PDBQT receptor file of N, H, CA, C and O in Angstrom, charges set to zero:
ATOM      1  N   MET A   1       0.823  -1.212   0.000  1.00  0.00    +0.000 N 
ATOM      2  CA  MET A   1       0.000   0.000   0.000  1.00  0.00    +0.000 C 
ATOM      3  C   MET A   1       0.853   1.256   0.000  1.00  0.00    +0.000 C 
ATOM      4  O   MET A   1       0.316   2.362   0.062  1.00  0.00    +0.000 OA
ATOM      5  N   GLY A   2       2.184   1.111  -0.068  1.00  0.00    +0.000 N 
ATOM      6  H   GLY A   2       2.621   0.213  -0.118  1.00  0.00    +0.000 HD
ATOM      7  CA  GLY A   2       3.053   2.268   0.011  1.00  0.00    +0.000 C 
ATOM      8  C   GLY A   2       3.277   2.962  -1.320  1.00  0.00    +0.000 C 
ATOM      9  O   GLY A   2       3.862   4.044  -1.357  1.00  0.00    +0.000 OA
ATOM     10  N   SER A   3       2.824   2.361  -2.418  1.00  0.00    +0.000 N 
ATOM     11  H   SER A   3       2.349   1.482  -2.388  1.00  0.00    +0.000 HD
ATOM     12  CA  SER A   3       3.090   2.959  -3.727  1.00  0.00    +0.000 C 
ATOM     13  C   SER A   3       2.175   4.146  -3.973  1.00  0.00    +0.000 C 
ATOM     14  O   SER A   3       1.068   4.219  -3.438  1.00  0.00    +0.000 OA
ATOM     15  N   MET A   4       2.656   5.078  -4.792  1.00  0.00    +0.000 N 
ATOM     16  H   MET A   4       3.555   5.019  -5.226  1.00  0.00    +0.000 HD
ATOM     17  CA  MET A   4       1.885   6.288  -5.069  1.00  0.00    +0.000 C 
ATOM     18  C   MET A   4       1.051   6.145  -6.345  1.00  0.00    +0.000 C 
ATOM     19  O   MET A   4       0.412   7.101  -6.786  1.00  0.00    +0.000 OA
ATOM     20  N   HIS A   5       1.061   4.930  -6.942  1.00  0.00    +0.000 N 
ATOM     21  H   HIS A   5       1.579   4.153  -6.584  1.00  0.00    +0.000 HD
ATOM     22  CA  HIS A   5       0.301   4.730  -8.173  1.00  0.00    +0.000 C 
ATOM     23  C   HIS A   5      -1.193   4.731  -7.874  1.00  0.00    +0.000 C 
ATOM     24  O   HIS A   5      -1.620   4.250  -6.824  1.00  0.00    +0.000 OA
ATOM     25  N   ALA A   6      -1.975   5.265  -8.783  1.00  0.00    +0.000 N 
ATOM     26  H   ALA A   6      -1.628   5.656  -9.636  1.00  0.00    +0.000 HD
ATOM     27  CA  ALA A   6      -3.433   5.268  -8.617  1.00  0.00    +0.000 C 
ATOM     28  C   ALA A   6      -3.957   3.870  -8.881  1.00  0.00    +0.000 C 
ATOM     29  O   ALA A   6      -3.781   3.328  -9.972  1.00  0.00    +0.000 OA
ATOM     30  N   THR A   7      -4.593   3.293  -7.894  1.00  0.00    +0.000 N 
ATOM     31  H   THR A   7      -4.737   3.732  -7.008  1.00  0.00    +0.000 HD
ATOM     32  CA  THR A   7      -5.184   1.973  -8.066  1.00  0.00    +0.000 C 
ATOM     33  C   THR A   7      -6.563   2.131  -8.681  1.00  0.00    +0.000 C 
ATOM     34  O   THR A   7      -7.168   3.198  -8.572  1.00  0.00    +0.000 OA
ATOM     35  N   PRO A   8      -7.064   1.093  -9.321  1.00  0.00    +0.000 N 
ATOM     36  CA  PRO A   8      -8.424   1.163  -9.876  1.00  0.00    +0.000 C 
ATOM     37  C   PRO A   8      -9.443   1.551  -8.805  1.00  0.00    +0.000 C 
ATOM     38  O   PRO A   8     -10.405   2.271  -9.073  1.00  0.00    +0.000 OA
ATOM     39  N   GLU A   9      -9.211   1.059  -7.587  1.00  0.00    +0.000 N 
ATOM     40  H   GLU A   9      -8.430   0.474  -7.370  1.00  0.00    +0.000 HD
ATOM     41  CA  GLU A   9     -10.131   1.358  -6.487  1.00  0.00    +0.000 C 
ATOM     42  C   GLU A   9     -10.165   2.849  -6.189  1.00  0.00    +0.000 C 
ATOM     43  O   GLU A   9     -11.240   3.435  -6.051  1.00  0.00    +0.000 OA
ATOM     44  N   SER A  10      -8.990   3.464  -6.089  1.00  0.00    +0.000 N 
ATOM     45  H   SER A  10      -8.118   2.989  -6.200  1.00  0.00    +0.000 HD
ATOM     46  CA  SER A  10      -8.952   4.891  -5.757  1.00  0.00    +0.000 C 
ATOM     47  C   SER A  10      -9.503   5.734  -6.903  1.00  0.00    +0.000 C 
ATOM     48  O   SER A  10     -10.109   6.783  -6.681  1.00  0.00    +0.000 OA
ATOM     49  N   THR A  11      -9.283   5.259  -8.146  1.00  0.00    +0.000 N 
ATOM     50  H   THR A  11      -8.791   4.407  -8.326  1.00  0.00    +0.000 HD
ATOM     51  CA  THR A  11      -9.825   5.972  -9.301  1.00  0.00    +0.000 C 
ATOM     52  C   THR A  11     -11.345   5.905  -9.294  1.00  0.00    +0.000 C 
ATOM     53  O   THR A  11     -12.016   6.904  -9.551  1.00  0.00    +0.000 OA
ATOM     54  N   LEU A  12     -11.887   4.728  -9.000  1.00  0.00    +0.000 N 
ATOM     55  H   LEU A  12     -11.342   3.916  -8.792  1.00  0.00    +0.000 HD
ATOM     56  CA  LEU A  12     -13.336   4.553  -8.917  1.00  0.00    +0.000 C 
ATOM     57  C   LEU A  12     -13.909   5.407  -7.803  1.00  0.00    +0.000 C 
ATOM     58  O   LEU A  12     -14.964   6.023  -7.953  1.00  0.00    +0.000 OA
ATOM     59  N   LEU A  13     -13.199   5.436  -6.682  1.00  0.00    +0.000 N 
ATOM     60  H   LEU A  13     -12.342   4.935  -6.560  1.00  0.00    +0.000 HD
ATOM     61  CA  LEU A  13     -13.668   6.212  -5.539  1.00  0.00    +0.000 C 
ATOM     62  C   LEU A  13     -13.715   7.693  -5.893  1.00  0.00    +0.000 C 
ATOM     63  O   LEU A  13     -14.657   8.399  -5.534  1.00  0.00    +0.000 OA
ATOM     64  N   ALA A  14     -12.676   8.157  -6.609  1.00  0.00    +0.000 N 
ATOM     65  H   ALA A  14     -11.910   7.583  -6.900  1.00  0.00    +0.000 HD
ATOM     66  CA  ALA A  14     -12.633   9.560  -7.015  1.00  0.00    +0.000 C 
ATOM     67  C   ALA A  14     -13.792   9.873  -7.964  1.00  0.00    +0.000 C 
ATOM     68  O   ALA A  14     -14.442  10.911  -7.844  1.00  0.00    +0.000 OA
ATOM     69  N   LEU A  15     -14.041   8.962  -8.908  1.00  0.00    +0.000 N 
ATOM     70  H   LEU A  15     -13.513   8.118  -9.005  1.00  0.00    +0.000 HD
ATOM     71  CA  LEU A  15     -15.158   9.153  -9.839  1.00  0.00    +0.000 C 
ATOM     72  C   LEU A  15     -16.475   9.160  -9.085  1.00  0.00    +0.000 C 
ATOM     73  O   LEU A  15     -17.341   9.998  -9.335  1.00  0.00    +0.000 OA
ATOM     74  N   ASP A  16     -16.622   8.213  -8.155  1.00  0.00    +0.000 N 
ATOM     75  H   ASP A  16     -15.918   7.532  -7.952  1.00  0.00    +0.000 HD
ATOM     76  CA  ASP A  16     -17.814   8.115  -7.320  1.00  0.00    +0.000 C 
ATOM     77  C   ASP A  16     -18.063   9.431  -6.594  1.00  0.00    +0.000 C 
ATOM     78  O   ASP A  16     -19.176   9.956  -6.592  1.00  0.00    +0.000 OA
ATOM     79  N   THR A  17     -17.010   9.949  -5.982  1.00  0.00    +0.000 N 
ATOM     80  H   THR A  17     -16.106   9.522  -5.984  1.00  0.00    +0.000 HD
ATOM     81  CA  THR A  17     -17.126  11.184  -5.215  1.00  0.00    +0.000 C 
ATOM     82  C   THR A  17     -17.550  12.330  -6.117  1.00  0.00    +0.000 C 
ATOM     83  O   THR A  17     -18.374  13.161  -5.737  1.00  0.00    +0.000 OA
ATOM     84  N   LEU A  18     -16.977  12.370  -7.322  1.00  0.00    +0.000 N 
ATOM     85  H   LEU A  18     -16.307  11.695  -7.632  1.00  0.00    +0.000 HD
ATOM     86  CA  LEU A  18     -17.293  13.430  -8.273  1.00  0.00    +0.000 C 
ATOM     87  C   LEU A  18     -18.768  13.368  -8.673  1.00  0.00    +0.000 C 
ATOM     88  O   LEU A  18     -19.462  14.385  -8.689  1.00  0.00    +0.000 OA
ATOM     89  N   VAL A  19     -19.228  12.169  -8.993  1.00  0.00    +0.000 N 
ATOM     90  H   VAL A  19     -18.664  11.343  -8.980  1.00  0.00    +0.000 HD
ATOM     91  CA  VAL A  19     -20.623  11.984  -9.400  1.00  0.00    +0.000 C 
ATOM     92  C   VAL A  19     -21.564  12.348  -8.264  1.00  0.00    +0.000 C 
ATOM     93  O   VAL A  19     -22.547  13.062  -8.460  1.00  0.00    +0.000 OA
ATOM     94  N   VAL A  20     -21.250  11.849  -7.077  1.00  0.00    +0.000 N 
ATOM     95  H   VAL A  20     -20.452  11.269  -6.918  1.00  0.00    +0.000 HD
ATOM     96  CA  VAL A  20     -22.090  12.135  -5.905  1.00  0.00    +0.000 C 
ATOM     97  C   VAL A  20     -22.153  13.637  -5.667  1.00  0.00    +0.000 C 
ATOM     98  O   VAL A  20     -23.216  14.186  -5.375  1.00  0.00    +0.000 OA
ATOM     99  N   ARG A  21     -21.002  14.298  -5.796  1.00  0.00    +0.000 N 
ATOM    100  H   ARG A  21     -20.139  13.852  -6.034  1.00  0.00    +0.000 HD
ATOM    101  CA  ARG A  21     -20.953  15.737  -5.561  1.00  0.00    +0.000 C 
ATOM    102  C   ARG A  21     -21.814  16.475  -6.592  1.00  0.00    +0.000 C 
ATOM    103  O   ARG A  21     -22.538  17.412  -6.254  1.00  0.00    +0.000 OA
ATOM    104  N   GLN A  22     -21.724  16.040  -7.852  1.00  0.00    +0.000 N 
ATOM    105  H   GLN A  22     -21.136  15.279  -8.127  1.00  0.00    +0.000 HD
ATOM    106  CA  GLN A  22     -22.505  16.693  -8.906  1.00  0.00    +0.000 C 
ATOM    107  C   GLN A  22     -24.000  16.492  -8.682  1.00  0.00    +0.000 C 
ATOM    108  O   GLN A  22     -24.792  17.421  -8.841  1.00  0.00    +0.000 OA
ATOM    109  N   VAL A  23     -24.381  15.257  -8.308  1.00  0.00    +0.000 N 
ATOM    110  H   VAL A  23     -23.738  14.502  -8.180  1.00  0.00    +0.000 HD
ATOM    111  CA  VAL A  23     -25.786  14.961  -8.053  1.00  0.00    +0.000 C 
ATOM    112  C   VAL A  23     -26.265  15.768  -6.853  1.00  0.00    +0.000 C 
ATOM    113  O   VAL A  23     -27.357  16.337  -6.865  1.00  0.00    +0.000 OA
ATOM    114  N   TRP A  24     -25.420  15.808  -5.805  1.00  0.00    +0.000 N 
ATOM    115  H   TRP A  24     -24.533  15.345  -5.795  1.00  0.00    +0.000 HD
ATOM    116  CA  TRP A  24     -25.761  16.556  -4.594  1.00  0.00    +0.000 C 
ATOM    117  C   TRP A  24     -25.942  18.036  -4.911  1.00  0.00    +0.000 C 
ATOM    118  O   TRP A  24     -26.900  18.664  -4.459  1.00  0.00    +0.000 OA
ATOM    119  N   ASN A  25     -25.010  18.591  -5.693  1.00  0.00    +0.000 N 
ATOM    120  H   ASN A  25     -24.232  18.082  -6.060  1.00  0.00    +0.000 HD
ATOM    121  CA  ASN A  25     -25.108  20.006  -6.080  1.00  0.00    +0.000 C 
ATOM    122  C   ASN A  25     -26.361  20.261  -6.896  1.00  0.00    +0.000 C 
ATOM    123  O   ASN A  25     -27.036  21.273  -6.705  1.00  0.00    +0.000 OA
ATOM    124  N   GLY A  26     -26.674  19.352  -7.801  1.00  0.00    +0.000 N 
ATOM    125  H   GLY A  26     -26.126  18.530  -7.957  1.00  0.00    +0.000 HD
ATOM    126  CA  GLY A  26     -27.871  19.492  -8.617  1.00  0.00    +0.000 C 
ATOM    127  C   GLY A  26     -29.122  19.471  -7.759  1.00  0.00    +0.000 C 
ATOM    128  O   GLY A  26     -30.033  20.278  -7.949  1.00  0.00    +0.000 OA
ATOM    129  N   THR A  27     -29.160  18.533  -6.805  1.00  0.00    +0.000 N 
ATOM    130  H   THR A  27     -28.421  17.878  -6.650  1.00  0.00    +0.000 HD
ATOM    131  CA  THR A  27     -30.308  18.427  -5.906  1.00  0.00    +0.000 C 
ATOM    132  C   THR A  27     -30.432  19.683  -5.075  1.00  0.00    +0.000 C 
ATOM    133  O   THR A  27     -31.523  20.220  -4.885  1.00  0.00    +0.000 OA
ATOM    134  N   LEU A  28     -29.282  20.149  -4.576  1.00  0.00    +0.000 N 
ATOM    135  H   LEU A  28     -28.396  19.713  -4.731  1.00  0.00    +0.000 HD
ATOM    136  CA  LEU A  28     -29.261  21.352  -3.749  1.00  0.00    +0.000 C 
ATOM    137  C   LEU A  28     -29.765  22.555  -4.548  1.00  0.00    +0.000 C 
ATOM    138  O   LEU A  28     -30.553  23.359  -4.049  1.00  0.00    +0.000 OA
ATOM    139  N   ASN A  29     -29.297  22.666  -5.800  1.00  0.00    +0.000 N 
ATOM    140  H   ASN A  29     -28.657  22.013  -6.205  1.00  0.00    +0.000 HD
ATOM    141  CA  ASN A  29     -29.732  23.766  -6.658  1.00  0.00    +0.000 C 
ATOM    142  C   ASN A  29     -31.238  23.717  -6.888  1.00  0.00    +0.000 C 
ATOM    143  O   ASN A  29     -31.913  24.746  -6.845  1.00  0.00    +0.000 OA
ATOM    144  N   ASN A  30     -31.766  22.504  -7.135  1.00  0.00    +0.000 N 
ATOM    145  H   ASN A  30     -31.218  21.668  -7.169  1.00  0.00    +0.000 HD
ATOM    146  CA  ASN A  30     -33.199  22.356  -7.350  1.00  0.00    +0.000 C 
ATOM    147  C   ASN A  30     -33.974  22.777  -6.118  1.00  0.00    +0.000 C 
ATOM    148  O   ASN A  30     -34.987  23.470  -6.216  1.00  0.00    +0.000 OA
ATOM    149  N   LEU A  31     -33.487  22.349  -4.938  1.00  0.00    +0.000 N 
ATOM    150  H   LEU A  31     -32.664  21.787  -4.858  1.00  0.00    +0.000 HD
ATOM    151  CA  LEU A  31     -34.151  22.705  -3.682  1.00  0.00    +0.000 C 
ATOM    152  C   LEU A  31     -34.128  24.211  -3.471  1.00  0.00    +0.000 C 
ATOM    153  O   LEU A  31     -35.127  24.813  -3.077  1.00  0.00    +0.000 OA
ATOM    154  N   MET A  32     -32.970  24.811  -3.740  1.00  0.00    +0.000 N 
ATOM    155  H   MET A  32     -32.158  24.323  -4.060  1.00  0.00    +0.000 HD
ATOM    156  CA  MET A  32     -32.838  26.255  -3.563  1.00  0.00    +0.000 C 
ATOM    157  C   MET A  32     -33.767  26.995  -4.521  1.00  0.00    +0.000 C 
ATOM    158  O   MET A  32     -34.393  27.985  -4.142  1.00  0.00    +0.000 OA
ATOM    159  N   ASN A  33     -33.855  26.517  -5.759  1.00  0.00    +0.000 N 
ATOM    160  H   ASN A  33     -33.346  25.713  -6.066  1.00  0.00    +0.000 HD
ATOM    161  CA  ASN A  33     -34.733  27.145  -6.746  1.00  0.00    +0.000 C 
ATOM    162  C   ASN A  33     -36.185  27.042  -6.310  1.00  0.00    +0.000 C 
ATOM    163  O   ASN A  33     -36.942  28.008  -6.408  1.00  0.00    +0.000 OA
ATOM    164  N   GLU A  34     -36.574  25.855  -5.823  1.00  0.00    +0.000 N 
ATOM    165  H   GLU A  34     -35.960  25.070  -5.743  1.00  0.00    +0.000 HD
ATOM    166  CA  GLU A  34     -37.948  25.663  -5.380  1.00  0.00    +0.000 C 
ATOM    167  C   GLU A  34     -38.246  26.540  -4.181  1.00  0.00    +0.000 C 
ATOM    168  O   GLU A  34     -39.311  27.153  -4.099  1.00  0.00    +0.000 OA
ATOM    169  N   ALA A  35     -37.301  26.599  -3.247  1.00  0.00    +0.000 N 
ATOM    170  H   ALA A  35     -36.437  26.101  -3.314  1.00  0.00    +0.000 HD
ATOM    171  CA  ALA A  35     -37.485  27.436  -2.061  1.00  0.00    +0.000 C 
ATOM    172  C   ALA A  35     -37.604  28.899  -2.473  1.00  0.00    +0.000 C 
ATOM    173  O   ALA A  35     -38.435  29.636  -1.942  1.00  0.00    +0.000 OA
ATOM    174  N   GLY A  36     -36.779  29.305  -3.410  1.00  0.00    +0.000 N 
ATOM    175  H   GLY A  36     -36.105  28.706  -3.841  1.00  0.00    +0.000 HD
ATOM    176  CA  GLY A  36     -36.813  30.684  -3.887  1.00  0.00    +0.000 C 
ATOM    177  C   GLY A  36     -38.142  31.010  -4.555  1.00  0.00    +0.000 C 
ATOM    178  O   GLY A  36     -38.705  32.087  -4.359  1.00  0.00    +0.000 OA
ATOM    179  N   THR A  37     -38.635  30.059  -5.348  1.00  0.00    +0.000 N 
ATOM    180  H   THR A  37     -38.177  29.184  -5.508  1.00  0.00    +0.000 HD
ATOM    181  CA  THR A  37     -39.919  30.257  -6.021  1.00  0.00    +0.000 C 
ATOM    182  C   THR A  37     -41.040  30.364  -5.003  1.00  0.00    +0.000 C 
ATOM    183  O   THR A  37     -41.901  31.238  -5.098  1.00  0.00    +0.000 OA
ATOM    184  N   THR A  38     -41.021  29.466  -4.028  1.00  0.00    +0.000 N 
ATOM    185  H   THR A  38     -40.321  28.756  -3.950  1.00  0.00    +0.000 HD
ATOM    186  CA  THR A  38     -42.047  29.475  -2.981  1.00  0.00    +0.000 C 
ATOM    187  C   THR A  38     -41.994  30.764  -2.190  1.00  0.00    +0.000 C 
ATOM    188  O   THR A  38     -43.028  31.369  -1.907  1.00  0.00    +0.000 OA
ATOM    189  N   LEU A  39     -40.783  31.190  -1.828  1.00  0.00    +0.000 N 
ATOM    190  H   LEU A  39     -39.943  30.698  -2.058  1.00  0.00    +0.000 HD
ATOM    191  CA  LEU A  39     -40.621  32.422  -1.061  1.00  0.00    +0.000 C 
ATOM    192  C   LEU A  39     -41.128  33.627  -1.842  1.00  0.00    +0.000 C 
ATOM    193  O   LEU A  39     -41.826  34.477  -1.288  1.00  0.00    +0.000 OA
ATOM    194  N   SER A  40     -40.786  33.704  -3.111  1.00  0.00    +0.000 N 
ATOM    195  H   SER A  40     -40.219  33.014  -3.561  1.00  0.00    +0.000 HD
ATOM    196  CA  SER A  40     -41.220  34.858  -3.904  1.00  0.00    +0.000 C 
ATOM    197  C   SER A  40     -42.733  34.829  -4.094  1.00  0.00    +0.000 C 
ATOM    198  O   SER A  40     -43.373  35.878  -4.168  1.00  0.00    +0.000 OA
ATOM    199  N   ARG A  41     -43.303  33.625  -4.175  1.00  0.00    +0.000 N 
ATOM    200  H   ARG A  41     -42.783  32.773  -4.115  1.00  0.00    +0.000 HD
ATOM    201  CA  ARG A  41     -44.750  33.504  -4.302  1.00  0.00    +0.000 C 
ATOM    202  C   ARG A  41     -45.417  33.981  -3.014  1.00  0.00    +0.000 C 
ATOM    203  O   ARG A  41     -46.404  34.717  -3.046  1.00  0.00    +0.000 OA
ATOM    204  N   CYS A  42     -44.859  33.549  -1.880  1.00  0.00    +0.000 N 
ATOM    205  H   CYS A  42     -44.058  32.951  -1.855  1.00  0.00    +0.000 HD
ATOM    206  CA  CYS A  42     -45.378  33.973  -0.577  1.00  0.00    +0.000 C 
ATOM    207  C   CYS A  42     -45.276  35.489  -0.439  1.00  0.00    +0.000 C 
ATOM    208  O   CYS A  42     -46.208  36.150   0.019  1.00  0.00    +0.000 OA
ATOM    209  N   TYR A  43     -44.137  36.020  -0.840  1.00  0.00    +0.000 N 
ATOM    210  H   TYR A  43     -43.380  35.482  -1.212  1.00  0.00    +0.000 HD
ATOM    211  CA  TYR A  43     -43.903  37.457  -0.710  1.00  0.00    +0.000 C 
ATOM    212  C   TYR A  43     -44.905  38.242  -1.565  1.00  0.00    +0.000 C 
ATOM    213  O   TYR A  43     -45.433  39.270  -1.141  1.00  0.00    +0.000 OA
ATOM    214  N   ALA A  44     -45.149  37.738  -2.765  1.00  0.00    +0.000 N 
ATOM    215  H   ALA A  44     -44.720  36.903  -3.109  1.00  0.00    +0.000 HD
ATOM    216  CA  ALA A  44     -46.115  38.402  -3.652  1.00  0.00    +0.000 C 
ATOM    217  C   ALA A  44     -47.496  38.390  -3.010  1.00  0.00    +0.000 C 
ATOM    218  O   ALA A  44     -48.218  39.386  -3.060  1.00  0.00    +0.000 OA
ATOM    219  N   CYS A  45     -47.863  37.257  -2.403  1.00  0.00    +0.000 N 
ATOM    220  H   CYS A  45     -47.277  36.448  -2.362  1.00  0.00    +0.000 HD
ATOM    221  CA  CYS A  45     -49.152  37.136  -1.725  1.00  0.00    +0.000 C 
ATOM    222  C   CYS A  45     -49.229  38.097  -0.547  1.00  0.00    +0.000 C 
ATOM    223  O   CYS A  45     -50.225  38.799  -0.367  1.00  0.00    +0.000 OA
ATOM    224  N   MET A  46     -48.171  38.121   0.249  1.00  0.00    +0.000 N 
ATOM    225  H   MET A  46     -47.362  37.551   0.103  1.00  0.00    +0.000 HD
ATOM    226  CA  MET A  46     -48.160  38.949   1.451  1.00  0.00    +0.000 C 
ATOM    227  C   MET A  46     -48.233  40.434   1.094  1.00  0.00    +0.000 C 
ATOM    228  O   MET A  46     -48.896  41.215   1.777  1.00  0.00    +0.000 OA
ATOM    229  N   SER A  47     -47.554  40.806   0.031  1.00  0.00    +0.000 N 
ATOM    230  H   SER A  47     -47.015  40.171  -0.524  1.00  0.00    +0.000 HD
ATOM    231  CA  SER A  47     -47.563  42.214  -0.356  1.00  0.00    +0.000 C 
ATOM    232  C   SER A  47     -48.954  42.629  -0.840  1.00  0.00    +0.000 C 
ATOM    233  O   SER A  47     -49.320  43.803  -0.775  1.00  0.00    +0.000 OA
ATOM    234  N   LYS A  48     -49.728  41.641  -1.329  1.00  0.00    +0.000 N 
ATOM    235  H   LYS A  48     -49.431  40.688  -1.381  1.00  0.00    +0.000 HD
ATOM    236  CA  LYS A  48     -51.102  41.917  -1.743  1.00  0.00    +0.000 C 
ATOM    237  C   LYS A  48     -52.049  41.788  -0.553  1.00  0.00    +0.000 C 
ATOM    238  O   LYS A  48     -53.224  42.145  -0.637  1.00  0.00    +0.000 OA
ATOM    239  N   ASN A  49     -51.512  41.267   0.566  1.00  0.00    +0.000 N 
ATOM    240  H   ASN A  49     -50.558  40.977   0.634  1.00  0.00    +0.000 HD
ATOM    241  CA  ASN A  49     -52.319  41.012   1.763  1.00  0.00    +0.000 C 
ATOM    242  C   ASN A  49     -53.483  40.076   1.454  1.00  0.00    +0.000 C 
ATOM    243  O   ASN A  49     -54.617  40.292   1.881  1.00  0.00    +0.000 OA
ATOM    244  N   ASP A  50     -53.163  39.037   0.703  1.00  0.00    +0.000 N 
ATOM    245  H   ASP A  50     -52.242  38.861   0.356  1.00  0.00    +0.000 HD
ATOM    246  CA  ASP A  50     -54.179  38.053   0.340  1.00  0.00    +0.000 C 
ATOM    247  C   ASP A  50     -54.361  37.081   1.504  1.00  0.00    +0.000 C 
ATOM    248  O   ASP A  50     -53.409  36.410   1.903  1.00  0.00    +0.000 OA
ATOM    249  N   ALA A  51     -55.561  37.000   2.047  1.00  0.00    +0.000 N 
ATOM    250  H   ALA A  51     -56.335  37.545   1.723  1.00  0.00    +0.000 HD
ATOM    251  CA  ALA A  51     -55.822  36.167   3.216  1.00  0.00    +0.000 C 
ATOM    252  C   ALA A  51     -55.603  34.689   2.929  1.00  0.00    +0.000 C 
ATOM    253  O   ALA A  51     -55.178  33.944   3.812  1.00  0.00    +0.000 OA
ATOM    254  N   LYS A  52     -55.893  34.252   1.692  1.00  0.00    +0.000 N 
ATOM    255  H   LYS A  52     -56.238  34.857   0.975  1.00  0.00    +0.000 HD
ATOM    256  CA  LYS A  52     -55.736  32.841   1.331  1.00  0.00    +0.000 C 
ATOM    257  C   LYS A  52     -54.283  32.398   1.479  1.00  0.00    +0.000 C 
ATOM    258  O   LYS A  52     -54.015  31.253   1.841  1.00  0.00    +0.000 OA
ATOM    259  N   CYS A  53     -53.353  33.295   1.202  1.00  0.00    +0.000 N 
ATOM    260  H   CYS A  53     -53.571  34.226   0.908  1.00  0.00    +0.000 HD
ATOM    261  CA  CYS A  53     -51.941  32.931   1.182  1.00  0.00    +0.000 C 
ATOM    262  C   CYS A  53     -51.377  32.771   2.583  1.00  0.00    +0.000 C 
ATOM    263  O   CYS A  53     -50.326  32.151   2.748  1.00  0.00    +0.000 OA
ATOM    264  N   ASN A  54     -52.033  33.302   3.584  1.00  0.00    +0.000 N 
ATOM    265  H   ASN A  54     -52.886  33.806   3.450  1.00  0.00    +0.000 HD
ATOM    266  CA  ASN A  54     -51.527  33.202   4.945  1.00  0.00    +0.000 C 
ATOM    267  C   ASN A  54     -52.010  31.945   5.643  1.00  0.00    +0.000 C 
ATOM    268  O   ASN A  54     -51.784  31.769   6.840  1.00  0.00    +0.000 OA
ATOM    269  N   ALA A  55     -52.678  31.065   4.895  1.00  0.00    +0.000 N 
ATOM    270  H   ALA A  55     -52.861  31.208   3.923  1.00  0.00    +0.000 HD
ATOM    271  CA  ALA A  55     -53.208  29.838   5.480  1.00  0.00    +0.000 C 
ATOM    272  C   ALA A  55     -52.096  28.893   5.900  1.00  0.00    +0.000 C 
ATOM    273  O   ALA A  55     -52.269  28.085   6.813  1.00  0.00    +0.000 OA
ATOM    274  N   ASP A  56     -50.955  28.995   5.233  1.00  0.00    +0.000 N 
ATOM    275  H   ASP A  56     -50.815  29.651   4.492  1.00  0.00    +0.000 HD
ATOM    276  CA  ASP A  56     -49.861  28.067   5.530  1.00  0.00    +0.000 C 
ATOM    277  C   ASP A  56     -49.397  28.206   6.961  1.00  0.00    +0.000 C 
ATOM    278  O   ASP A  56     -48.481  27.500   7.384  1.00  0.00    +0.000 OA
TER     279      ASP A  56
């Protein structure tokens, strides 16, 4: 285990980590976008003082 050569295992692990990170970032971005949309929708409702929107 003392060699500095990249083993297939470490290469796979690096690829795995990269894919997981990309998927995680994508999921996070989607969540943030949805939260942003919901927040702006709520804000629009609140600024109109729409009683229906305060039901949440």
